[in-house]
TIBABA-179579 format. One record per residue (C-alpha): z, y, x; residue in one letter. Coordinates in steps of 0.2 Angstrom, whole numbers, plus 5000, padded with zeros to 4 digits. Example, Ala and Ser with C-alpha at 12.3 -4.5 7.8 and 13.67 -1.06 7.14 Angstrom:
<atoms>
503949785062a;503649955068s;
</atoms>
This chain:
<atoms>
575156485133m;573356395136k;572756285147g;573056185162i;574756205172f;575856125183t;577656095190i;577956065207g;578855905213m;580356055220d;580656145201r;581456045190r;580255985178f;581455985159a;582356135163d;580856255170e;579856215154l;581156225143a;581356395151r;579856445152g;579456405131l;581056515126l;580456655137a;578756645130e;579256605113y;581356615111g;581156795100g;580656705085d;581656545082p;580256505069l;578656505080a;579756405093l;579756255080a;577756265076d;577656215094i;577256015097l;577755935114i;577355765119l;578255675132l;577855525144p;579255415137t;580855445123r;582155485138r;581155605142s;581155665126v;583155675126r;582855735144a;581955905135l;583255935121s;584655925134e;583556055144a;583356165128f;585156195126l;585556235147r;583956345144a;584856425130a;586456445139d;587356325123g;586656425110k;586156355094a;584356345094t;582756285082i;581856145094l;580056115095p;579555955091r;579555835103l;578755665103a;578555525115p;576655515119l;576855325127g;577655265112d;577355335096i;576655275080d;575255355068d;576855385055s;577555505070e;575955555073w;575855625056a;577755705057e;577555765074a;575855855071a;576255905054n;575055825045e;575155745030g;574155585031a;574455435042a;572955365053l;572155215042d;572655045055l;573054895051p;574854855053p;575554795071a;575754605073i;577654595077d;577854515097p;578854365093a;577554315082e;576154335091r;577054245106e;577054105096a;575454115088l;574754115106l;575853965111a;575153855097e;573453895102l;573853865120v;574753705114l;573153645106a;572053675120f;571353525132k;570553545146d;568753465152d;569753285154q;570553295137g;572353355146q;573353465136p;573453645149v;575253675144a;576553495147q;577953575133s;578253715122a;578953815135a;577653825144q;576453835133a;577554005129l;577454075145l;575754065145l;575654145130a;576454305135r;575254295152e;573854305139l;574554445128g;574654535143s;572854525148l;572754555130l;573454725132d;572854775148e;570954735141l;571454835126a;572454995136i;570555015147e;569654995131g;568754835138v;567854715126a;568354535130f;566454505127e;566254575144t;567054445153l;565854335151e;564654405158t;565454395175l;565154205175v;563354245185e;563254325201g;564554285214n;566354215207f;566654045207a;566353905195s;567753855191h;567654025182w;566753955166q;568353825164r;569553995166t;568354085152l;568553925142s;570353935140f;570354135140l;569254095123s;570854075115i;571354275117v;569554325116g;568554225100k;570354125091a;571354285093w;570554415085p;570254285071q;571854245069i;572354445067l;570754485057s;571054335043e;573354425043r;572354585041g;573454635058q;573154715075i;573954685093d;575354835094a;574654915110i;572854905104a;573554985088r;574355115098r;572955135111t;571655185091q;573155285085s;573155405102i;570955395099r;571055435083q;572155565085q;571255665100a;569655635088a;570355725075r;570955865084w;569455865091r;568555915073q;569956015066h;571256095077p;573056105072p;573456305070g;575356295082t;575356255099p;575056085105v;575756055124i;575655875133a;576955875147a;577555765162g;575955635161s;574755595174t;573555515160g;573355335168s;572855255153q;571055305146p;571755335129a;573055455136t;571755535146r;570555575132e;571955655122l;572655755133l;570655825138e;570755855118v;572255965121i;571656065134a;570456135122g;571356165109l;571456365103p;573356345107q;573256185118g;574356165135a;574456045147i;575856035161v;575555915174l;576955855185p;576855935203g;575155945208l;574655985225d;573556135227r;573756155243e;573156005252m;571756025264d;570155975253d;569555845266e;571455735262s;571055785247w;569355685246g;570255545255a;571555515241l;571555335238e;572455225222p;574255215232t;574255395234h;575455475222p;574155625218q;572755485216f;573055505196g;573055695194l;571455705205k;570655575192q;571355655178l;570755835183l;568955765185a;568755705169a;569255855163f;568055935176a;569356075181v;569556125198d;571256085206r;571356255212r;571156335196a;572856255188v;574056385187a;575856375189d;577056365176w;578156525175p;579656505180g;580556475198h;579456495210p;580356325219g;580656285236d;579156285248s;580056195262a;580056045252r;578356035245r;577756045263q;579055875267l;578055805251i;576355855257a;576455805274e;577255635271l;576455585259m;574755655269r;573255505268p;573255385282a;571455445285e;571955615289t;573655595298s;573155665315e;573355855305h;575255805302w;576355945306s;578055915307r;579356025293p;580656115298p;582256005300a;582956105285a;581756025275a;582855855275l;584755955273d;584755885256h;584155715259v;585555575265t;584855415270r;585955235272a;585155095280d;586454955275c;586454775282a;586454675266t;586254705250p;587954685245h;588554835256q;586954965251e;587754905230a;589154955238m;588755125248v;587955165230i;589455135220a;590355265232l;589155385228a;589155385211l;591155385211r;591155535222e;590155625211t;591555605198l;592755705207e;591755865205t;591955895186p;590155915176t;589055845193r;588155695188t;587255565196a;585955425195a;585355285201l;583455255202v;582855085207t;581554965200p;582854825207d;583554755195r;584754645207d;585454805216l;585454895198a;586654755192r;587554735207r;588054925206v;588654915189a;589954785194a;590354865211e;590854995198l;592054935189r;593254905203r;593755095195w;593355035177n;591955155177v;590455085166e;588855135170i;587355185157d;585755065162d;584355115154s;583554955157a;585054855148g;585554665153q;584654525149p;585354455131l;585054275137v;586754305149h;587654355134s;589054255130p;588354235111p;586754175120a;587654075132t;588553985120l;586953935111l;586253885127r;587853795131a;587753685114v;585953615119i;586353595134a;587753485130a;586653385117i;585253355128d;586253295146s;586953145131d;588753225134f;588953245151a;590453305160p;589853455166i;588853525151d;590253455140l;591653545149l;590553675151a;590253685131l;592153675128l;592753815140k;591653935136h;592654085128p;591754095112l;592153915108a;593553865098s;593153685086f;594053765073g;595653755085l;596853895091p;595953925108r;597653865120a;597453705108d;595653685112l;596153715132l;597353595132d;596253465125a;594853495138t;595853485152r;596753325146r;594853255142l;594553325162d;595853265171r;595953095161k;594253045155c;592753135164l;593053155184r;592453015197g;590852885190l;589852985178k;590152905161p;588752835150a;587752935140p;588452995122g;590053025114l;590352835109t;590352815128a;591652925130l;592752875117r;592752695125v;593452785141r;594552875133i;595252725124e;595352615142e;596252785151t;598352775151a;598652945144f;600452985147g;600853015127a;599952935113e;600053115107s;598853155121d;597553025117r;597653105097r;597453265103r;595953215113v;595053085102n;595053225089d;594253335099l;592753225102i;592753205081d;592753385079r;591053385094i;590353245085d;590453355069s;590053515074s;588353445083t;587853295073t;586253365061d;585753465080l;585853295091v;584853195077a;583253325077l;583453335098m;583353145097a;581653155088a;580153285085t;580553425075a;579753605073s;580453745082p;580953845067a;582053685060d;582953685078l;583253845079l;584053845062e;585153685067a;585753755082t;586153915074i;587253805060a;588053705074s;588453865084v;589353945071e;590353775066k;590853775085i;591153965088a;592654065086i;592554135069a;591854315066d;591454335086a;589854265088l;589054395077w;590054535080s;589754675094g;588454735103d;588054575113a;588254475096g;587054575083e;585654605097a;585654395096l;585654385077a;584154505077d;583254405090a;583554255082l;583054315063a;581254375072r;580954215081y;581654115065r;580054185056t;578754195073a;579153995074w;579153935056q;577653805053g;577153775070r;576753615077r;578153485079m;578853485098i;580053345106s;581953365105g;581853385122r;581053525125e;581953635115w;583453695128p;581953755140a;580853825124l;582553935120l;582753995136t;581054065136a;581254145119m;582754225124l;582154275142a;581054435138p;582554505125e;583754635134m;585454715130l;585654895128r;587754935123p;587655095112r;589055165117y;590655165130g;589855195144r;590055345155h;589155515152p;588855565167r;588255415177l;586655335176s;585455205182i;583555255179w;581955155183g;580755265194p;579855285175l;581455305166e;581755445179a;580355555175r;580855735169l;582555695170q;583955795180r;585355745190a;586455835203d;586355675213l;584855555213l;585155375224i;583355295228l;583855125228g;582954995234g;581855045244l;580954895254n;579054825254e;578954725237g;580354815229s;579754985230w;578455005231p;578154825221p;577154695227s;575354695224v;574854545214e;573254535204t;573754425190g;573354235185p;571554275177w;570454415186i;570254455203n;569954595213r;568054605211p;568154565193m;569054685190r;568154825199t;566554735189a;567554765173l;568254925178g;569854885177l;571154995189p;571654885204q;573454835207p;573654955221e;573655065205r;575255025202r;575855085220v;575155255218g;576155265202l;577755225212s;577255355225a;577155505212h;578955445207d;579755415224f;578855615230a;579555665213s;581255605214a;581555675233l;581355825229a;582955835217a;584555935220e;585255825232r;584555635237v;585255485245l;584055335251l;584555175254t;583954995259r;584754815265a;584154795281e;584154605277r;584254515260e;584654305260g;584754305277g;582854355281a;582654545287p;581554655275t;580354795277v;580554945274p;579555065263s;578155145267r;578955285264w;580555285274l;579355245290a;578355395286r;580155495285l;580355405301d;578855455310a;578555625303l;580455665313f;579955565328g;581255425324y;580755235330e;582255095327a;582255025345d;582155195352s;583855255362n;583455435354a;585055465341p;584255475323p;584055635313p;585355695305e;584855645288y;585155485292i;586755495303q;587455575290r;587355405278g;587855305293r;589555405297y;590055435279s;589355305266y;589055155276v;590855215285a;591455205269w;590955055263a;591354935278q;593255015277g;593354995258m;593554785260d;594254785278d;596454805276p;597054945287q;598454835294d;597854655294y;599254545300r;598454345298p;599854245291w;600454115305p;600053935305r;600753825291p;602453715297e;603253655284p;605253605286r;605553485269p;607353405265p;607453235274l;607853155259e;605953205253a;604953125270r;604152965268p;604852785276t;603352725272r;601552755277l;600052665280s;598952655295v;597652785288s;599152895284a;599852855301v;598052945306e;598153065294t;600153105302w;599453105319r;598153215317r;598753355305d;600453335299p;600053455287y;598953345277g;600153195274l;601553315270y;600453375256a;599953215250r;601653115251r;602753245249i;602053385237l;601053255231g;599253345229l;597553265226k;596053325227a;595353275210l;593653185208d;592053285207p;591253275189l;589853165188e;590253085207a;588852985216d;589252815219l;589552885239g;589752815259a;591752775252a;591252645238d;589852565249r;590652545262g;591952475249s;590752345241a;590252295259l;591852255266h;592052145248d;590652035251a;590952025268l;592851975263d;591851855251e;590551775264f;592051725276l;593151645263k;591851535260e;591651485278h;593151515287p;592651415301s;591051315311g;589451355312l;588451415296l;587451345285p;585551345286p;585451455270d;586851555276a;585651725274l;585251685258a;587051675253r;587651835264f;586051925253e;586651865238a;588151935238l;587652085243g;586752085228e;588252045218r;589152165227h;588052335231l;586852295215g;587952435205e;587352545219l;585652515219m;585452525199a;584252675204a;582252655214p;582552765224a;584352705231e;583652525231r;582452565240a;583452655254f;584852545254w;584252355252w;583252375267p;584652425278r;585852295271f;584452165273q;584452205292r;586352205291l;586152025284a;585251945298r;586152045313w;587751955305f;587451795303i;586551805319t;588051875328e;589351745318e;588351595323n;588451655339k;590451655338r;590751515330r;589651405343a;590851495355s;592251415346g;592851565336s;593551545319r;594251655307l;596351665305l;596251795291g;595151935281s;595852065273e;597551995280t;599252125274d;600552155290g;601652275294a;603152335307l;604452445307t;604852555319i;606152715321g;607852765323p;609152645314p;609552755301s;608052825296r;606852665300p;604952685296l;604052545289r;601952555294i;600952425283e;598952395285a;597652275279r;596552205293a;594852165289d;594552025301r;595751955312i;594951775323d;595451655335q;594451665350t;595451565361g;597051455364l;598351625359g;597051745358e;596451855345w;595251965340e;595352115329i;593852155320i;593852335311d;592352345300y;591452535300k;590152585291t;590252775296g;590852835314r;591652725326v;593252825334p;592452895351s;593252835368p;593853015370k;595052995354e;595552825358l;596352865374d;596953015367a;597952865355l;597252985339f;596152825332a;597952715328p;597352595314q;596952425327l;598152495341l;599352465327l;598652305319e;598952235337a;600452275337a;601052205323m;599952065326a;601152015343e;602652055332q;602351915319g;601952045308g;600551985298f;601351845288g;600151755282a;599851685299i;601051575306r;601051615327s;600951765338k;599551785349p;599851795369k;598151915369k;597452055355v;595452115358d;595052235349l;593252275341a;592452405331y;590852295320w;589752465317q;588852375300a;587552515295n;585952435295g;585252535308l;584452495323g;584652295326d;585652305309g;587352315318g;588352335331a;590052285341i;591052405352k;592552335360e;594052445365i;594252415381k;596152465391d;596952385375s;598352305383a;598752475388e;598252575375l;599252455363i;601152495368p;600552665374a;600152685354m;601852605348l;602952715360a;601952875352l;602352825334i;604252775340e;604352935346k;603653025329m;604752935320a;606252975329e;605653175330h;605153185312f;606853105309a;607453265310k;607553395294p;607253535308t;605453475311t;603853535304p;602453465298y;601353585308a;599553615303a;598153545313l;599153545329p;597753495338w;596153565330p;595053445340e;595553315334f;595753375317g;595453245301p;593553225299y;593753265278f;595253375276n;595453405256d;597053515261y;595753635273a;596053785262h;598153755261l;597953775276e;597153925280r;596453895297v;595054025294a;596554145296e;597754095308w;596654015321s;595954195323t;597654265328a;597354255344g;599054115346g;598853955359s;598653795350d;600153675355e;
</atoms>
């Protein structure tokens, strides 16, 4: 076997390659062992090994020497090629060390104005990675950095000179550093090793067969090696899926986005006509599938020659267009799970969409199936790594409640306590000390709050204090470093020491995640040793940036018949069902980006490939996968609420088979199969077959548990939502205050009420003094000062208070000039109603009561938020002022020794908007007051019966504006049951 061959996309590449080699050399096992086969990746090496096992029917066979062309070093070259001497190249620099050195160069770089380009160490590390990518690309393509300097002249913008100045980090400083260290970049080393091996074989051809299989020669060094192998006496190249039947016009019109473009460039470098490439011996393949792929990928310039393949060409394909990414993941998981119903059958998801891969892996856990994901999971999200991040986040926020609780509740945290004791102390700290307004920074402030807090037992306080002491002792050294400047290596050492004190013994570094983290930190500890000092506040972002590229790949425990592959990993591999997921533009094919340094004209001038070349490689992967034994194509029609654009290859399938989404014609059979099977299954997975919604909650507590005292605000809850009153007053359920709560509208309203109350008590009657406005603003400054500590809060709220103050003083002077005087401010009142056997006492605190005339009162309620609407007042759903008026008429305000002949009611909207405030009087109060009193009397009698339920939201239109118990009431469940409201 010598020369150039191809295995069509319609044939199983690895199996055909193995069968062909066994047929040629299988009679002599030793001859087979002499063959060297170079493959694109390590995973394809494993795939070919399995293919040899299948081709030999499980019989013991001496395999050829297999090596990954894209991931092999010089020692492996010597071993794989059976040559004694390794290539003479400097050792490769460790990637973590390269990033650290480049980041230090970036941190030291200043722009034209003398300002640093990177504002933090984390930003410098991210820029260093981009510079490293540029280094690698230049090395792969064989472009010297000096060539970039020639691009300044011509049509390029003048700012390129500033960019070039920054890029001198990699063009001048970096080679000098590598030379001093006697090292070389890993990619450059791999590229040079491939070129040196090509030169070695060119001068001294090996005496044994060498076969390069599955590579498209997309990199110049690889293309050079393939050219040498093709010319060896016993050399052979096996190309994946070369289309030799394409017409010459289409072949000449190929662009970088076409799957055959790379093979066209490779054959041009060999000066070989594609029709001279022979078929690899073996199975003839499926001509219908070859025609399908050829027509599907026909260049746009010759699309007028499209000929529709027979419908049977899509018999092996099913397509599922899903509504959302969640549904797509469920469809894929169901297809994978269905495969397991047939013994020995295998299935794989092929997708570049990592979010989709993670979703599918999560859905498969419904059936306790752990799938093998070739890309792995981000190490930064593993439990040991998140514990490291939780520690430094808690310290960085000065032990703010949210970050502190995230640390304390981490599954690997123990602080030297049994897990149950730690969680018990944490819950007590949470409930008693961390809720509500954010405490002052630091553990000292937490200790003060603990001492000021009432605990049920002194032993609880001791447990919480002990927990704070353990946090302090575990983090003291790291706190000190993060409060100053330190080297990244010292910060890393202190972080590890702190976490080892916090974590459960032997849990931090155990298992796949712990071992991977330990290995990564060891490399970073060495790489960042001796680097420049950074601010401790930069450490959280820097550690996260360090760990971001690290991936965790479990070594065992995954299902042997299911896999998730990236498009590159899927090359040459075999599965009975291939699922091509995430077929949307921007995902598959990927979005086209030129990178941050070099634009398209520059790439052309340098001889670098345009980014569209990635689309062509992606198209080749798609076309190869489409020819598998069974294929499922999936996509999500919407993502994040926005419509997605289907992959161009799906659009070509639609065009080729005459289907348009907006037409009335039924879609082709391959689409209907997915719609009526997989999508239907996914929709039915979480839909209950016999759904009967639970009815509206109507608890009937015993009579002795029902309240006999209510505030007017509780009466309003009782009126609008009896279940809410039941939950709060009978069950004693109260919503926890949020963590790190901001001072909100309720706090501002209380502070404003206090300011108004103090001002009115200082000036209860008569005209106000000339400096009344200044006095009222001073009161506002005192009562609202804490709420306006932040400059942004003050800039927003203080002008509103000043408008309110001007309006209030003007309004007060008008009222007092007409004879109005204050009777009471924040005055308590009460009345008793209900049956004599179970009376109900209603209590209130009136914001303000004025005497406006002889025997005439006005009760005023300050509102900093919304005011009840006339509809709510007429329907008696705003009882506060009406019940306060009834109390006044019955002499219920004991501090005022008289009864009014007439009561007027008004809301003062004190929000600082418009003129600063507004007065909204309640019309028809004379009719509404007795009606409200009669209704509450009736309710008291009704709820004095043990059979009366506390129903949830009997009038949904008038439900409470803020409902802490909506989740307990399950409104969304029973409101859709078709029942009628009361």
